[in-house]
Structures are given as C-alpha cells and as structure tokens.
BABAVEX-313199 format. One record per residue: residue in three letters; x negated, y, z of N, C-alpha, C in turn. Coordinates in steps of 0.001 Angstrom, whole numbers, plus 524288, in hexadecimal, padded with zeros to 5 digits. Atoms other than C-alpha are relative to their C-alpha. Layout:
ALAXYZXYZXYZ ...
This chain:
MET801D0804607FEB8EEC29E8645786CD7F995800337FEDA GLU802E77FDFD80147EE113E8940781537FCE7803E680155 GLU804427FD0F7FBE9EDC13E9550787B77FFBA7FFC4805C1 ALA8014B802A27FA31EDE60E8E9C7943A7FB277FCCC8000A ARG804BA8040380235ED535E84BA78FBA7FA61803417FFA4 ARG804887FB1D80052ECBC7E909878B307FECC8032B80582 GLN801D77FDFF7FBAFECB34E96C1798C47FDD77FB9980243 THR8032E803707FEAEEC852E8AE579E197FB437FEE37FF66 GLN80348801E280110EBE6EE8847796BB7FA92805C48023A ARG8023C7FB2D7FF0EEB8FCE9670799D3801348014080643 GLN802C3800BC7FA2DEB9BFE94917A86F7FC237FC7E802A5 LEU804198045D8011AEB0D3E87D17A6507FB6B804487FD60 ASP8068E7FBCA802C9EA6E2E920279E527FF33804108045A ILE800077FC1F7FBDCEA9DFE9D0C7A9607FA3E7FDFE8041E ILE802EC802E77FA50EA31AE938D7B4607FBA77FD5D7FE35 ASP805E5802EE8026BE9896E8CEB7A9AB7FBCF806EB7FFFB LEU803267FBE47FEBEE9383E9BA67A86F8002E800B680630 GLN800117FE3B7F9F7E9583E9E4A7B7207FAE07FC098027A ILE804DD801F67FF17E8BA6E93557B9D77FC1A801717FD84 ILE805127FF5B8041AE8270E96A47AE2A7FEC38047C8023D ARG801F17F9FA7FCE8E81A0EA5A97B4877FE457FDF4805F4 ARG804A1800E27FAEFE7F1AE9F887C1BD7FC127FD747FFB6 MET805C5802828004BE73FCE977C7BD9F7FC06803007FDC1 THR801FE7FBB38010FE6F61EA2FD7B5957FD6A8031780378 ALA801B77FB917FD97E6DFBEAACC7C1957FAFF7FCEE80480 LEU80446803257FCE5E674AE9F7D7C8D57FB357FEBD7FDE3 ILE802E88014A8036BE5DFAE9D777BEA17FB7580265802F3 PRO805B97FCA47FD86E5341EA7CF7C5AC7FD597FCF4803EB ARG801328023C7FB2EE54B3E9F187D2EB7FDC67FAED7FF84 LEU8022380538801EAE5293E923A7CC527FA54800517FD8C GLN803E6802068013EE4653E95267C7AC7FB26800DA80338 PRO805D3801EE7FAB0E37EBE92117CE037FF818056980271 LYS802CA7FB6B7FCF8E3241E9CBC7D6AC7FA5C8002E7FC70 ARG805B87FE2080252E284DEA4037D0B87FA247FE3380238 THR80494801F77FD4EE1D07EA0A07DA097FF2F7FB807FF15 ALA802D4805D08027DE1C31E92817D4227FD907FFD17FC01 TYR8021A800B180419E179CE97CA7C90E7F93C8026F80121 ARG804707FE697FDE7E0B39EA07F7D0F47FCC27F9FB8027A CYS8027E804FE7FC8CE0832E923E7D7E37FDC87FD287FB7C GLY80248803998043DE0468E8C0C7C92A8040E7FC0A7FF8E LYS7FC728036D801CFE10C1E85447C86A804A1802467FB3E ALA7FD237FAFF8049EE185EE88277BBDC806BF7FE55802F4 PRO7F9E9801167FF7CE2823E875F7BF84803997FABA7FDE8 ASP7FD7E805EB80224E2FF5E78197BD3D8041A8019E7FDB6 PRO7FB057FFF9800D3E3A95E7C1A7B4BC8038A7FC127FFEE GLU7FBF8805407FED4E40B2E6D707B7008015E8012980524 ALA7FE1A7FF007F9DCE4234E738F7C62D804DB8054E7FE3C PHE7FB307FC037FFFDE48E8E7FB27C05F8054F7FE2C7FD45 LEU7F9F380355802F2E5282E767E7B7FC802F87FD8F804C1 GLU7FCCF8023D7FBABE54E4E6FD17C2B580344802618035E ARG7FD3D7FB7A7FE01E58EAE7A827CA398050C8029E7FEE5 TYR7FB7A7FEA880262E60BCE7FA87BF98804D87FC5C800A4 ARG7FD7F805608014EE6691E71B27BCAF804C3800DD80680 SER7FE56801FC7FA8EE693AE70957CB7F804EC8053F80212 HIS7FE2B7FB317FED8E6F20E7F7B7CD82807317FFD27FCC0 LEU7FA578013C802D0E78A6E7D617C265804F87FB49800BC ALA7FDCF804C27FC31E7CA9E709E7C70F803CB801E3803D1 ALA7FD717FD527FAF6E8222E778B7D44C8039B804A27FD2C LEU7FC5E7FBB380169E8812E81887CC588050C7FDF27FD48 THR7FD6E8032E8000FE8E65E79087C504804397FDEE802BA ALA7FE13803617FDD4E926BE6FD77CDB280409802E980447 GLU7FD277FB447FCADE9779E7CA97D609806088005E7FE6B ARG7FACD7FDA080473EA1DEE7F4A7CA57801B37FBDC7FD8E GLN7FF98804BC803DCEA327E71A57C654806DF7FE65802F4 PRO7F9C1800867FFB3EB282E6EFA7CC6C80255804677FD87 GLU7FBA67FDCA803B3EB6FBE7A117C5B17FDB27FF647F872 ILE7FF368005D80446EB0A9E77797B914802F27FB157FEC2 ASP7FC78804318010DEB615E6A307B981805BD7FF948005B ALA7FA8B7FD377FF06EC3D0E70C47BD748006A800277F9CA LEU7FE957FB7980462EC35DE78377B0F27FE9E7FCFC7FB21 SER8014D80459804B5EBCC4E6D007A7C3804F37FC2B7FF66 ARG7FCD1803C08020AEC7F4E649C7AA7F80427803607FDC0 LYS7FCD97FAD88016FED11BE710C7A9107FE067FFA77F889 LEU801DF80033805C4ECA4BE70A179BB5802367FC8E7FBFF ALA800BF804DD80429ECB5DE640879674806C47FF2B8023E ARG7F902800C880071EDB29E635079A5B801AA804CD7FBA5 GLN7FEF77FD11802B6EDCA5E7019793AA7FEB87FDF57F8F0 ASP8022A80301804AFED4E1E69DC786F8803AD7FB1A7FEFC ARG7FDF5803DC801FEEDDE5E5E4D7879D8053F800337FFEA ALA7FBDB7FA99802AFEEA05E68D9789908009A7FDFD7F99C ILE7FF477FE72804DAEE697E6EAF77DDD7FF0D7FACB7FA14 ALA7FF96803FE80308EE3AAE631577530805BA7FC3F7FFDF ALA7FBA48013880155EEFECE5BED7785380527804C87FE32 LEU7FC5A7FB898040AEF7E9E67CF774B77FDF88001D7FA38 ARG80337800F2805F4EEEADE6870767D28029F7FB877FC34 ALA7FDEA80614802E3EF2AEE59F27644B8065E8002A7FF70 ARG7F8EF803107FF6BF0175E5B67767AF801AC8066C7FB80 GLN8007F7FB7A80569F00B0E692875DDB7FE137FCFF7FAF0 HIS8018D80440805E4EF97DE60D77538D804E37FCDB7FF25 LEU7FA9B801D680163F03C6E56C1754B380498802A57FDAA HIS7FB667FEF5802C2F0E79E5ECE754727FF2E802A17FB7B HIS802BF7FD3F805B6F0900E6627747177FFDD7FA757FCE7 GLU7FEA08035C8025CF0890E58AA7425B8040E7FE077FE9D ARG7FAE9802BC801C1F1677E541E744E480218804727FDB8 ALA7FBCE7FAD0801CEF1ACBE626173FB87FD797FE817FA35 ALA801B08009080455F1387E5E847339F8025D7FC737FB82 
C-alpha cells in the first residue's frame, strides 16, 4: 500500500518536473528583444514576470485534470494507510 502511494507521489513529481523543464525551455523566448536596449529603454522585469506567470499558469492548467486525479488518489491512499496503522495500533494494544 505504501509502495503504491510512493508511485502516485512519483507521478505527481514527474508532472511537476515536466512543467519546470518546459518553463525552463521557454525562458529565452519570454525575455525581451535586445533591440529595446538600443532604443534607450531598459527591459521591464515586471513584464517578463507577467509573461512567465502566464505561461506557467497555461502549462499547469493543461495538466490540471491529471494533477487533480493524482492528488485525490494520493489523499485516498493516505487515508487508507492511516486507517490500517490505526487498526494495527489498536490490535497491538489489545494483545498487550
């Protein structure tokens, strides 16, 4: 049961890593064009952050149904493990 929980957590971690890798690959395209510097304007860090957050939200939304399903599965597994441990604890108390 605990191994199944670890596998579910691993699946969630893999999704997280995939989103991070895609965002890392996108960063160069999110940065402002260098021509703005030549015109005497400094790049706006707020604009970069806004573009970054927007793309991150879109990538996360793409995977949200999968993330939600795995999160629900993980919660069920946690409850099942807790119930099993409680039963085992109760059984050990009665045996003592």
